C-alpha positions in Angstrom: 19.5 190.2 63.6 21.9 193.1 64.1 24.5 191.9 61.6 21.8 191.7 58.8 20.9 195.4 59.3 24.5 196.6 59.8 25.6 195.2 56.5 23.3 197.3 54.4 25.3 200.4 54.7 28.8 198.9 54.7 30.1 198.3 51.1 33.3 197.0 52.5 34.4 195.3 49.3 33.8 198.2 47.0 35.8 201.3 46.1 34.2 204.8 45.7 31.8 204.9 42.7 30.9 207.6 40.3 27.3 208.7 40.3 24.8 206.4 38.7 22.9 207.2 35.6 20.0 209.6 36.0 17.5 207.0 34.8 18.4 204.5 37.6 15.8 204.3 40.2 17.0 205.9 43.5 15.6 203.2 45.6 18.1 200.7 44.2 21.2 202.9 44.5 22.6 201.3 47.7 21.8 197.8 46.6 23.3 198.3 43.2 26.6 199.4 44.7 26.8 196.8 47.4 25.6 194.0 45.2 28.0 194.8 42.5 30.9 194.3 44.9 30.5 190.6 44.3 29.3 190.6 40.7 32.1 189.1 38.7 33.0 185.9 37.0 29.8 186.0 34.8 29.7 186.4 31.1 27.4 189.2 29.9 26.3 190.4 26.6 26.8 194.1 25.7 23.1 194.7 26.3 23.4 193.3 29.9 26.6 195.2 30.9 26.6 198.0 33.5 26.6 201.6 32.5 30.1 203.0 31.9 30.2 204.5 35.4 29.8 201.0 36.9 32.0 198.9 34.7 35.0 198.9 37.0 35.9 199.4 40.6 34.3 196.2 42.1 35.7 193.6 39.8 38.9 192.5 41.4 38.3 192.6 45.2 38.7 189.0 46.3 38.8 185.3 45.4 36.1 182.7 45.0 34.8 183.0 48.5 33.0 186.2 49.2 34.4 187.9 52.3 32.1 188.8 55.2 31.4 192.4 56.1 33.5 194.6 58.3 30.9 194.4 61.1 31.0 190.6 61.2 34.8 190.6 61.1 34.8 192.9 64.1 32.4 190.5 65.9 34.6 187.5 65.2 37.7 189.4 66.1 36.1 190.5 69.4 35.8 186.8 70.3 39.0 185.4 68.9 41.5 188.1 69.8 40.9 187.9 73.6 41.1 184.1 73.3 44.4 184.3 71.4 45.7 186.8 74.0 44.7 184.4 76.8 46.4 181.5 75.1 49.6 183.6 74.7 49.5 184.7 78.3 48.9 181.2 79.5 51.9 179.9 77.6 54.1 182.7 79.0 52.9 181.9 82.6 53.3 178.1 82.2 56.4 178.2 80.1 58.7 175.6 81.7 62.1 176.5 80.4 63.1 172.9 79.7 62.5 169.5 81.2 63.7 169.2 84.8 66.9 167.3 85.4 66.8 164.0 87.3 69.1 161.1 88.0 68.6 158.3 85.5 67.1 155.2 86.8 68.5 152.9 84.1 65.0 151.4 83.6 63.1 151.3 80.3 63.5 154.5 78.3 65.2 156.2 81.3 68.7 155.0 80.6 71.8 156.3 78.8 72.0 155.2 75.2 74.6 155.5 72.5 74.9 154.4 68.9 76.7 151.3 67.8 77.6 149.1 64.9 77.8 145.3 64.5 81.4 144.8 63.3 81.6 141.0 63.5 79.1 138.1 63.6 79.7 134.4 64.1 77.7 131.3 64.7 78.3 129.5 68.1 76.8 126.7 70.0 74.4 128.0 72.6 75.7 125.6 75.2 79.3 127.0 74.7 78.2 130.5 75.6 75.8 129.4 78.3 73.0 131.2 76.6 70.4 128.4 77.0 68.9 128.0 80.5 66.5 125.1 81.1 64.3 125.4 84.2 65.6 123.6 87.2 62.8 121.1 87.0 63.6 120.3 83.4 59.9 120.5 82.7 58.9 121.3 79.1 55.2 121.7 80.0 55.7 125.5 80.1 56.5 127.7 77.1 59.7 128.8 78.7 60.8 125.3 79.3 60.0 124.2 75.7 61.9 127.3 74.3 64.9 126.7 76.5 65.0 123.0 75.6 64.8 123.7 71.9 67.7 126.2 72.2 70.0 123.6 73.7 70.4 122.1 70.2 70.4 125.4 68.3 73.1 127.8 67.2 73.4 131.3 68.7 74.9 134.4 67.2 77.9 136.0 68.8 77.9 139.7 67.7 80.8 142.0 68.3 79.5 145.6 68.6 81.5 148.8 68.4 80.3 151.9 70.3 80.1 154.7 67.7 79.2 157.7 69.9 79.9 159.0 73.4 83.0 159.0 75.6 83.7 155.3 74.9 83.6 155.7 71.2 85.6 152.8 69.6 85.1 150.4 72.5 83.7 146.9 71.6 81.6 144.4 73.5 80.0 141.0 72.8 76.3 140.4 72.5 74.8 136.9 72.4 71.7 136.6 70.3 69.6 133.5 70.9 67.8 131.7 67.9 64.4 132.5 69.3 65.0 136.2 70.0 62.6 138.6 68.2 65.5 140.9 67.2 68.2 139.3 65.1 71.4 141.1 64.3 73.3 141.3 61.0 76.9 142.2 60.2 77.3 146.0 59.6 73.9 146.8 61.2 73.6 150.0 63.2 72.1 149.5 66.7 71.2 151.4 69.8 73.2 150.4 72.9 72.4 151.1 76.5 75.1 152.1 79.0 74.9 151.1 82.7 77.8 152.9 84.5 77.3 151.0 87.7 77.6 147.5 86.1 80.8 145.5 85.8 82.9 146.7 82.8 82.1 143.7 80.6 78.4 144.2 81.2 78.1 148.0 80.9 77.0 148.0 77.3 74.1 146.0 75.7 72.1 146.2 72.6 68.6 147.4 73.2 67.3 148.2 69.7 68.2 148.6 66.1 68.8 152.0 64.5 65.8 152.9 62.3 66.7 156.5 61.6 67.5 156.1 57.9 64.2 154.3 56.9 62.2 156.7 59.0 63.9 159.7 57.5 63.3 158.4 54.0 59.7 157.7 54.7 59.3 161.3 56.2 60.9 162.7 53.1 58.5 160.8 50.8 55.6 162.1 52.9 56.8 165.7 52.7 57.4 165.5 48.9 53.9 163.9 48.4 52.2 166.7 50.5 54.1 169.5 48.6 53.5 168.0 45.1 49.8 167.5 45.7 49.1 170.4 48.0 51.6 172.9 46.5 51.9 176.0 48.7 49.1 174.9 51.0 50.9 171.6 51.5 54.1 173.5 52.3 52.3 175.6 54.9 50.7 172.4 56.3 54.2 170.9 56.8 55.4 174.1 58.5 52.3 174.0 60.8 53.1 170.3 61.6 56.6 171.3 62.6 55.3 174.1 64.8 52.8 171.8 66.4 55.5 169.3 67.3 57.5 172.3 68.6 54.7 173.3 70.9 54.3 169.7 72.1 58.0 169.1 72.8 59.0 172.5 74.0 55.9 173.5 76.0 53.4 170.8 76.8 55.7 167.9 77.8 58.2 170.0 79.9 55.4 172.0 81.5 53.8 168.8 82.7 57.1 167.4 84.0 57.6 170.7 85.9 54.5 170.0 87.8 51.9 172.2 86.1 48.3 170.9 85.9 48.3 168.6 82.8 44.7 169.6 81.9 45.5 173.3 81.9 48.7 172.8 80.0 46.9 170.6 77.4 44.1 173.2 76.9 46.6 176.0 76.5 48.9 174.0 74.3 46.1 172.5 72.1 44.6 176.0 71.7 48.0 177.3 70.5 48.4 174.4 68.1 44.9 175.0 66.8 45.3 178.7 66.1 48.7 178.3 64.5 47.8 175.3 62.4 44.4 176.4 61.1 45.4 180.0 60.2 48.7 178.9 58.7 47.1 176.2 56.6 43.8 177.9 55.6 44.6 181.6 55.8 43.5 184.5 58.0 39.8 184.6 57.0 36.3 184.6 58.4 36.0 181.0 57.2 39.0 179.8 59.2 37.8 181.8 62.2 34.5 180.0 62.2 36.3 176.7 62.1 38.5 177.9 65.0 35.3 178.8 67.0 33.8 175.4 66.3 36.9 173.6 67.3 37.2 175.6 70.5 33.6 174.8 71.6 34.2 171.1 70.8 37.5 171.0 72.8 35.7 172.6 75.8 33.0 169.9 75.6 35.6 167.1 75.4 37.5 168.5 78.4 34.3 168.7 80.4 33.0 165.2 79.5 36.5 163.7 80.0 36.9 165.3 83.4 33.5 164.0 84.5 34.0 160.4 83.3 37.6 160.0 84.2 36.7 160.8 87.8 33.5 158.8 87.8 35.2 155.7 86.4 38.1 156.1 88.9 40.7 156.0 86.1 44.1 156.5 87.6 46.0 156.9 84.3 48.7 154.5 85.7 48.1 151.3 83.8 51.4 150.1 82.2 55.1 150.1 82.7 55.6 153.5 81.0 53.1 155.3 83.1 54.4 153.6 86.1 57.9 154.7 85.3 56.7 158.3 84.9 54.9 158.2 88.2 57.9 156.8 89.9 60.2 159.5 88.5 57.8 162.3 89.0 55.3 161.4 91.7 53.8 164.9 91.8 52.4 164.5 88.2 48.6 164.0 88.2 48.3 160.9 86.2 44.6 161.1 85.7 45.1 164.7 84.5 47.7 163.4 82.1 45.2 160.9 80.7 42.7 163.7 80.2 45.3 165.8 78.5 46.0 163.0 76.1 42.3 162.8 75.2 42.2 166.5 74.4 45.4 166.5 72.3 44.5 163.3 70.5 41.1 164.7 69.5 42.4 168.0 68.2 43.7 166.7 64.9 40.4 165.1 63.8 38.5 168.0 65.1 40.4 170.4 62.8 39.5 168.2 59.9 35.8 168.1 60.7 35.4 171.8 61.5 37.3 173.0 58.4 35.3 170.6 56.1 32.0 171.7 57.5 32.8 175.4 57.3 34.0 175.0 53.7 30.9 173.1 52.8 28.7 175.9 54.0 30.7 178.5 52.2 30.6 176.6 48.9 26.9 175.9 49.2 26.4 179.7 49.7 28.5 180.4 46.6 26.5 177.9 44.6 23.1 179.3 45.6 23.4 182.7 47.4 19.6 182.8 47.8 19.8 180.1 50.6 19.1 181.4 54.1 20.8 180.2 57.2 18.3 177.4 57.8 18.6 176.1 54.3 22.4 176.3 54.4 22.4 174.4 57.7 20.1 171.7 56.5 22.1 171.1 53.3 25.5 171.2 55.1 24.4 169.0 58.0 23.6 166.2 55.5 27.3 166.4 54.5 28.2 166.4 58.1 26.3 163.2 58.9 28.4 161.3 56.3 31.5 162.8 57.9 30.4 161.8 61.4 29.9 158.2 60.3 33.3 157.9 58.8 35.2 159.8 61.4 33.7 157.9 64.4 34.5 154.6 62.7 38.0 155.8 62.0 38.6 156.7 65.7 37.2 153.4 67.0 39.3 151.3 64.5 42.4 153.4 65.3 42.2 152.7 69.0 41.3 149.1 68.4 44.3 148.7 66.1 46.6 150.2 68.7 45.3 147.9 71.4 45.1 144.8 69.2 47.8 142.8 71.2 45.9 143.5 74.4 42.6 142.4 72.9 44.3 139.2 71.7 45.4 138.5 75.2 41.9 138.9 76.5 40.6 136.6 73.7 43.2 133.9 74.6 42.1 134.1 78.2 38.5 133.6 77.2 37.5 136.7 79.1 33.9 138.0 78.7 33.3 141.4 77.0 32.2 142.8 80.4 35.4 141.7 82.1 37.5 143.1 79.3 35.7 146.5 79.3 35.9 146.7 83.1 39.6 146.4 83.2 41.2 149.8 83.7 43.6 149.5 80.7 40.6 148.9 78.3 38.3 151.3 80.2 40.8 154.1 79.6 40.6 153.5 75.8 36.8 153.3 75.9 36.6 156.6 77.7 39.2 158.1 75.4 37.3 156.9 72.3 33.8 157.8 73.3 34.6 161.2 74.8 36.5 162.2 71.7 33.8 160.8 69.4 31.1 162.8 71.3 33.2 166.0 70.8 33.5 165.2 67.1 29.8 164.5 66.7 29.0 167.8 68.5 31.4 169.8 66.4 29.4 169.1 63.2 26.2 170.9 64.1 28.0 173.6 66.2 30.4 174.5 63.3 27.7 174.2 60.7 25.3 176.5 62.6 28.1 179.1 63.2 29.1 179.0 59.5 25.5 179.3 58.3 24.8 182.2 60.5 28.0 184.1 59.5 27.8 183.5 55.8 24.1 184.3 55.5 24.3 187.4 57.6 26.1 189.1 54.7 23.1 188.6 52.3 22.8 192.3 51.3 26.5 192.4 50.4 26.7 189.1 48.7 25.8 187.9 45.2 22.2 187.5 46.5 22.0 191.2 47.0 22.9 191.7 43.4 20.2 189.2 42.4 17.7 191.1 44.4 18.3 194.3 42.6 18.7 192.7 39.2 15.2 193.6 37.8 16.5 197.2 37.5 19.3 195.9 35.3 17.6 194.0 32.6 16.6 190.8 34.4 20.1 189.6 35.0 19.1 188.2 38.4 16.8 185.7 36.9 19.6 184.3 34.8 22.0 184.1 37.8 19.5 182.4 40.1 19.4 179.2 38.1 
């Protein structure tokens, strides 16, 4: 227990003191100085006050959470500084310098788009614009046949759309909207149009989506205002950290993967950078935050190890839908299974931060409430809080993934597929591995972070309020009152 011994002679939170009164017992001199470094915030009667030589000097050193000793700060720095340097070097080595250029395929998201506006809208007969196509057999036994038959007697919308951006700004084209289409247009509505340069002139532009920038911007503004109003300066720093995190994601992680770097290595380096920036920016440069960083790091390593093992064991390719297929087609050198694993690590990071910070804060507050608690007592008390946290967080993860995959689950339900068949399909198996690996990392982060925090905060016992309580009998029994 080196840290416990080394703290006895390091009154790091105190300033030089005048000599104590001659009547004070010499055996308590060191403890009186060190313990008094944290002795504030308690009302005392005149008879309980310190001698004049001790009335000042220690009373304004820090905030509610007692800082750890210089020795422990050095130990934490010895672990975290090399790690931070390694992350920085990794980002420099892997820095992509932008996404690589490629010839657009015109498929899915990989197509040229511009902004447009619906300038005119009229009702027309679907037959007159040849918008309704009945199957050649005329059969209405299929959903497609029934939909087409119903549209023969319906009215379509003929929208005139004006291109608002790009080299063809001001050009107009016609878009036919069928009555059963999921996306209906309105006059004056802003839309996103796709441009196909190789198509005939009349077919080069088409509406692919509506413009949602304004409602999304308003919602983001409401979110930012709510965070700042409730969180004040800490909320402001949280927003800044969020912007930085997205910057690391879009400027480093995504382009580096597209450049051909190993997705797992890129995700570990990028997630570590996000973790360091976000935690220290939101919670301050302190031993408490450093312990949360260590707990998060250990959990991320566990998630990476388990994810690598089970992604390989379950033969998950990571290429399961149109989007991943398009990525693989455009960049065949990308390791798609590594991309899947990178997603697991990055997706788990946000919840990990929440768990580790909460557990570290719980240990610190328990120690402040009862500084006589040792590391084991602190761990047992904080782990009870952690068990409640585990239950809620795991349930949150599972429901989040289930909600995202709800349309897929409905399709399996319609097909009357068994649970075994559903789970065995690669598309669902990916989500199962993603959920369970992330949940195991979250569960492990609770005891790991709690144990680290309990060891660190209890190692400063001689320099904490408990130290003052231990030497209190020489000062009129004040320790008995404080140990309530």
